[in-house]
C-alpha positions in Angstrom: 8.5 -78.3 -76.4 5.2 -76.8 -75.0 5.7 -79.2 -71.7 8.9 -77.6 -71.2 7.6 -73.7 -71.6 4.8 -74.8 -69.3 7.0 -76.1 -66.8 9.5 -73.2 -67.0 6.3 -70.6 -66.5 5.5 -72.2 -63.6 8.8 -72.7 -62.0 9.2 -68.8 -62.5 5.9 -67.7 -60.6 7.1 -70.3 -57.6 10.1 -68.2 -57.3 8.1 -65.0 -57.1 5.8 -66.0 -54.5 8.5 -67.4 -52.3 10.3 -64.3 -53.0 7.5 -62.2 -51.5 7.0 -64.5 -48.8 10.5 -64.2 -47.8 10.5 -60.4 -48.0 7.3 -60.4 -45.5 9.3 -62.3 -43.3 12.1 -60.3 -43.0 9.7 -57.4 -42.5 7.8 -59.3 -39.7 11.0 -60.5 -37.9 12.3 -57.0 -38.0 9.0 -55.5 -36.7 9.5 -58.0 -33.8 12.6 -56.9 -33.0 11.8 -53.5 -33.0 9.0 -54.1 -30.5 11.2 -56.1 -28.2 14.4 -54.3 -28.2 14.2 -50.9 -29.2 12.0 -49.7 -25.6 14.9 -51.0 -23.6 17.3 -48.8 -25.7 15.2 -45.6 -24.8 15.3 -46.8 -21.2 18.8 -46.7 -21.3 19.2 -43.5 -23.0 17.0 -42.2 -20.1 19.2 -43.2 -17.4 22.1 -41.8 -19.0 20.1 -38.5 -19.0 19.2 -38.6 -15.5 22.7 -39.3 -15.1 24.1 -36.2 -16.8 21.6 -33.8 -15.5 22.0 -34.6 -11.7 25.4 -32.4 -11.3 23.4 -29.6 -12.6 21.0 -29.5 -10.1 20.8 -26.6 -7.8 21.6 -27.0 -4.3 18.8 -24.6 -2.5 17.4 -23.9 0.5 13.6 -23.4 0.8 12.5 -20.6 2.4 9.3 -19.1 3.3 7.2 -17.2 5.7 3.7 -17.2 7.1 3.0 -13.6 6.0 4.8 -11.9 3.2 2.6 -8.4 3.7 3.8 -7.0 6.8 3.1 -3.5 8.6 5.7 -1.8 11.0 5.6 -4.0 14.6 4.3 -7.0 12.9 6.1 -10.4 14.2 6.5 -13.0 11.6 7.6 -16.9 11.1 10.7 -17.6 9.0 10.6 -21.2 8.2 13.6 -23.0 6.2 14.3 -26.6 4.9 17.4 -28.1 3.6 18.6 -32.0 3.8 22.2 -32.8 4.4 24.2 -35.2 6.3 26.9 -32.1 6.6 28.1 -30.4 9.7 27.0 -27.0 9.5 24.2 -24.5 10.7 21.5 -22.2 9.0 22.2 -18.1 9.0 19.7 -15.6 8.1 21.1 -12.4 6.3 19.4 -9.3 5.1 20.7 -5.8 3.5 20.7 -2.7 5.0 17.8 -0.4 4.2 16.9 3.0 5.3 14.2 3.2 8.3 14.2 -0.7 8.6 14.9 -2.9 11.4 14.6 -6.7 12.2 14.5 -8.1 15.8 14.6 -11.5 17.3 11.3 -12.6 19.0 12.5 -11.1 22.3 13.1 -7.7 20.4 17.0 -8.0 20.5 18.2 -6.4 17.0 19.5 -8.8 14.3 22.1 -6.9 12.3 22.0 -6.3 8.8 24.5 -7.1 6.5 25.5 -9.8 8.9 25.2 -13.8 9.2 22.4 -14.4 12.3 22.7 -18.1 13.4 19.4 -19.5 13.2 18.4 -21.9 15.8 20.0 -25.5 15.9 17.7 -28.8 15.4 14.7 -26.1 14.1 13.6 -25.4 11.1 11.3 -21.9 11.8 12.1 -19.1 13.9 9.8 -16.0 14.9 11.3 -12.3 14.0 9.7 -8.6 14.3 10.0 -6.2 11.5 10.0 -2.4 12.1 9.9 0.3 9.2 9.5 3.9 10.3 9.7 5.8 7.1 6.0 7.7 7.1 3.2 6.5 4.2 5.5 4.2 2.4 6.5 0.5 1.8 9.4 -1.3 0.8 10.6 -5.1 -0.1 12.9 -6.7 1.7 15.2 -10.0 0.4 15.6 -12.4 3.6 18.1 -15.0 2.7 19.1 -18.4 4.5 22.1 -20.3 3.8 23.6 -23.6 4.8 27.3 -23.2 6.2 29.7 -26.2 6.2 31.2 -25.7 9.8 34.5 -27.7 8.6 35.7 -24.9 6.3 32.7 -22.0 6.3 31.8 -22.7 3.1 28.3 -21.9 1.7 26.8 -25.3 0.8 23.2 -24.1 -0.3 21.1 -21.1 0.1 17.8 -19.8 -0.6 15.5 -16.5 0.0 11.8 -15.2 0.2 10.8 -11.4 0.1 8.3 -9.2 2.4 6.9 -6.3 1.8 6.7 -3.7 4.8 4.7 -0.5 5.2 4.6 1.9 7.5 2.2 1.7 10.6 -1.5 2.2 9.7 -1.9 5.3 12.1 -3.9 7.6 10.2 -2.6 11.2 8.9 -4.8 14.0 9.5 -5.7 16.2 6.6 -6.6 20.2 6.8 -8.2 22.4 4.3 -6.3 22.8 1.0 -7.7 25.2 -2.1 -11.0 26.1 0.1 -12.3 22.5 1.3 -11.5 20.6 4.4 -10.2 17.7 3.3 -10.5 14.5 5.9 -9.6 10.9 5.2 -9.9 7.5 6.7 -9.9 3.8 6.0 -12.8 1.9 5.1 -14.2 -1.1 7.1 -16.8 -3.8 6.3 -19.2 -4.8 8.7 -20.9 -8.1 9.1 -24.5 -8.4 10.3 -23.3 -9.3 13.4 -21.5 -6.4 13.9 -18.1 -7.7 13.7 -15.4 -5.8 11.3 -14.4 -8.1 8.5 -10.8 -7.9 7.0 -9.3 -9.5 4.2 -5.6 -10.1 3.6 -4.4 -8.5 0.6 -3.6 -10.8 -2.5 -0.7 -10.0 -4.3 -0.6 -11.1 -8.4 1.2 -10.1 -11.4 -1.2 -7.6 -12.4 -0.6 -3.8 -11.9 -1.9 -1.5 -9.6 -5.5 0.2 -10.6 -6.7 2.8 -8.4 -10.2 3.7 -8.6 -12.7 6.2 -7.5 -15.9 4.5 -6.3 -19.3 5.5 -4.2 -18.6 9.5 -5.0 -21.9 11.3 -4.2 -22.8 14.8 -2.2 -23.5 14.4 1.2 -25.2 17.8 1.8 -24.9 21.1 -0.4 -21.0 22.0 0.6 -19.9 18.2 1.5 -18.5 15.7 -1.0 -17.4 11.9 -0.3 -15.6 9.2 -2.4 -13.6 5.9 -1.7 -10.5 5.2 -3.6 -9.8 1.4 -3.9 -6.8 -0.3 -5.4 -8.5 -2.5 -7.7 -5.0 -3.8 -9.1 -2.7 -6.7 -7.9 0.4 -4.5 -6.7 1.2 -2.0 -4.5 0.4 1.7 -5.7 3.2 3.5 -3.5 2.5 7.4 -2.7 0.1 9.0 -5.1 -1.9 12.2 -4.6 -5.4 13.4 -6.3 -6.6 16.8 -7.5 -10.0 18.4 -7.0 -11.6 21.3 -8.3 -13.8 24.3 -6.7 -16.6 25.4 -8.4 -16.1 29.0 -9.5 -12.0 28.5 -8.6 -9.1 26.5 -9.9 -7.9 23.1 -9.2 -5.8 22.1 -6.3 -3.2 19.2 -5.8 -3.8 16.7 -2.5 -1.3 16.2 0.0 0.7 12.7 -0.7 -1.4 9.9 0.0 -0.1 6.8 1.7 0.6 3.1 -0.3 -2.5 1.3 -1.1 -2.1 -2.6 -0.9 -4.2 -4.9 -3.5 -7.6 -4.5 -2.1 -7.3 -1.5 0.1 -9.9 1.4 0.4 -9.5 4.8 2.0 -12.7 7.6 2.1 -12.2 11.0 1.5 -14.3 13.9 2.4 -14.3 17.5 0.8 -16.0 19.7 2.9 -16.2 23.2 0.8 -16.4 26.6 2.0 -19.5 28.3 2.8 -19.8 30.8 -0.1 -18.8 28.2 -2.5 -21.4 28.7 -5.6 -23.5 25.7 -7.1 -21.6 23.6 -9.8 -19.4 20.4 -10.3 -16.0 19.2 -8.7 -13.9 17.0 -10.8 -11.4 14.3 -8.6 -8.9 12.8 -10.2 -6.8 10.3 -9.0 -2.7 10.1 -10.0 -3.6 12.9 -12.6 0.4 12.9 -13.2 0.4 9.4 -14.4 3.2 8.4 -12.0 1.6 5.0 -11.2 1.5 2.2 -14.1 -1.9 0.9 -13.9 -4.2 -1.6 -15.3 -6.9 0.8 -16.3 -6.8 4.6 -16.3 -10.9 5.0 -17.2 -11.7 4.6 -13.6 -9.6 7.4 -12.1 -11.7 10.5 -12.5 -15.3 11.1 -10.9 -17.9 14.4 -11.3 -19.9 15.5 -8.6 -22.8 18.1 -8.6 -22.9 20.2 -5.5 -25.6 22.7 -4.5 -23.2 24.9 -3.2 -23.7 28.2 -0.8 -24.2 31.2 -3.3 -25.6 33.3 0.0 -22.8 32.0 2.5 -21.0 35.4 3.8 -17.6 34.6 5.1 -15.8 38.2 4.6 -16.9 40.8 6.9 -15.9 44.3 7.5 -14.4 44.0 11.0 -10.6 44.8 9.6 -8.5 47.7 9.5 -7.6 48.5 6.0 -4.5 50.5 7.3 -2.9 47.5 9.0 -0.7 44.7 7.6 -2.6 41.3 7.4 -3.3 39.9 10.8 -4.2 36.0 11.1 -6.5 35.4 14.1 -7.6 32.5 15.6 -11.7 32.2 16.4 -14.0 29.8 18.3 -11.3 26.9 18.5 -13.7 23.6 19.8 -12.7 20.2 20.4 -15.1 17.2 19.6 -15.7 14.2 17.5 -16.8 13.3 14.1 -20.5 12.0 13.3 -20.3 11.1 9.6 -19.1 14.3 8.1 -20.6 16.4 10.8 -18.4 17.7 13.4 -19.9 17.4 17.0 -18.5 19.7 19.7 -17.9 17.6 22.8 -14.8 17.8 25.1 -15.3 14.1 26.4 -15.2 11.6 23.7 -14.8 7.7 23.9 -11.8 5.7 22.2 -13.9 4.3 19.4 -15.1 8.0 18.2 -12.7 9.7 15.7 -11.5 12.8 17.6 -11.3 16.0 15.7 -11.0 20.1 16.2 -12.6 22.7 14.3 -11.6 26.3 14.6 -12.1 29.8 12.0 -9.2 31.7 11.0 -9.8 35.1 9.9 -7.5 37.8 8.3 -8.4 41.2 10.7 -6.2 43.1 8.9 -5.7 45.3 5.9 -3.7 43.2 3.2 -3.8 39.5 1.7 -2.2 37.4 3.9 -0.4 35.2 1.2 0.0 31.8 1.8 0.1 30.2 4.9 0.1 27.2 7.3 -1.1 26.1 10.7 0.3 23.2 13.6 -1.5 21.1 16.0 0.2 20.3 19.0 -0.3 17.4 21.7 -2.5 15.4 19.2 -4.8 12.5 20.8 -2.1 9.6 20.8 0.4 8.7 23.1 2.8 7.4 20.7 4.8 10.3 21.0 4.1 11.4 17.7 2.1 14.7 18.9 2.4 17.5 16.2 1.0 18.1 13.1 1.8 20.7 10.4 -0.4 21.5 7.7 0.2 21.7 4.0 0.2 25.5 2.6 -3.4 27.4 3.0 -4.6 29.8 0.5 -4.1 33.2 1.1 -7.0 35.1 2.9 -8.3 38.5 1.8 -9.0 41.3 4.5 -11.8 40.2 6.7 -11.8 36.7 5.0 -12.3 33.7 7.3 -12.1 30.0 6.6 -13.4 27.2 8.7 -10.9 24.2 9.2 -11.6 21.0 10.6 -9.1 18.3 11.6 -10.1 14.4 12.2 -7.9 12.3 14.0 -9.0 8.8 14.2 -8.7 6.1 16.6 -7.5 8.2 19.3 -5.8 6.9 22.4 -7.2 7.4 26.0 -5.6 10.2 27.9 -6.1 14.1 28.6 -4.7 15.9 26.1 -4.2 20.1 26.2 -4.9 20.5 22.0 -3.0 24.0 20.6 -3.2 25.3 17.3 -1.1 28.1 15.8 -1.6 29.4 12.6 1.4 30.7 10.6 3.6 28.6 12.4 6.4 28.8 9.6 6.2 32.8 10.2 5.4 33.2 6.5 3.2 36.1 7.1 3.9 39.8 7.6 1.6 40.4 10.4 0.1 43.3 12.1 0.0 41.0 15.3 1.6 37.8 16.3 0.0 37.4 19.9 -3.3 36.1 18.3 -2.0 33.0 16.4 -2.3 30.4 19.3 -5.2 28.9 21.1 -5.8 26.0 22.7 -8.6 23.4 24.4 -8.6 20.3 26.3 -9.7 17.0 25.0 -10.5 14.1 26.9 -10.4 10.6 25.9 -12.0 7.8 27.9 -11.8 4.0 27.7 
């Protein structure tokens, strides 16, 4: 009886051991099968996935230019790439925009909103760009399409965008709010004397106007530099500044600054301006979306000229207002100083300086002046100032207007005050003066 019990117990243990061994064997076989066959299964799924996605791949012409940042008159290379075995050709289209034109390498007009055939058996062509709107910029999309010749169907297309700015010719700035304002670009000079220029780099960062290097030059002159530290164009903008003892005035509209562009301003205050502070503020109305607003303001102390005398008694108190030009001079700028000279070089910055005095017995009210026959051969030879502050009887103002990068030639520069006839004057025959300036190569 005992022997039967022992044998029964032993048999049970053996069966349990065999059952466990069987389970382990099955798990091992399943694991081997997974390692052997599942990667192939995933590979098949991957192939099917590729097959499904291919009908939705985009047919696109890859379009690029050698320089996306252009200035009026620039030439650029347009490149395109698209592989197909079908018969057809590539065509360029761009939309019509005011003041903008595209030309071929030989100066023929490329019509807007029209398919222009690109050269066959080529993937690049040269074009010119023109943009005539002063002190502004514009984005221009350029689209290249491949059109099948048998049925005039567009099989693929693609586009790129260029930014076009008007010519960099400087715009002279006259006197506003009792100070003469001149402006010009800032260049960096290497130790060898060659001008170093850096192409602007556009990023997703917003524009950022910043005042840098704001310092007094002398008792009545302040210079400051404005730079776009951001990654986008600024568009047109203004600044304002205060005159010690007087109020704040806005500047004329300033040109677009691309990323990294800088422009230097000179404020030359009238004689008689007292000692005090001038506050300068760029984009005072926050019209530009900027990365930082903390660098838009600067305050500069000036010594002033308390003893300056700019009102005399040589006027007739019974007469109407009477604007008169005195002491018109032509010459050049040396830093912030005007140098009288009727012969200058093309490398000089041309300038004129004159005095406007009210010889009448009444206030003039606000008025303008106009300069004709500027020292440029481009045909753009007139400049009209912004409105000037009213002059009291006997009051005068010194005005300096600078013209950077003059062209070679002989120019009879003519100045007219009250060019819009805003002032009811006692006499009109003393409102114009002219001087000849010769610019040599």
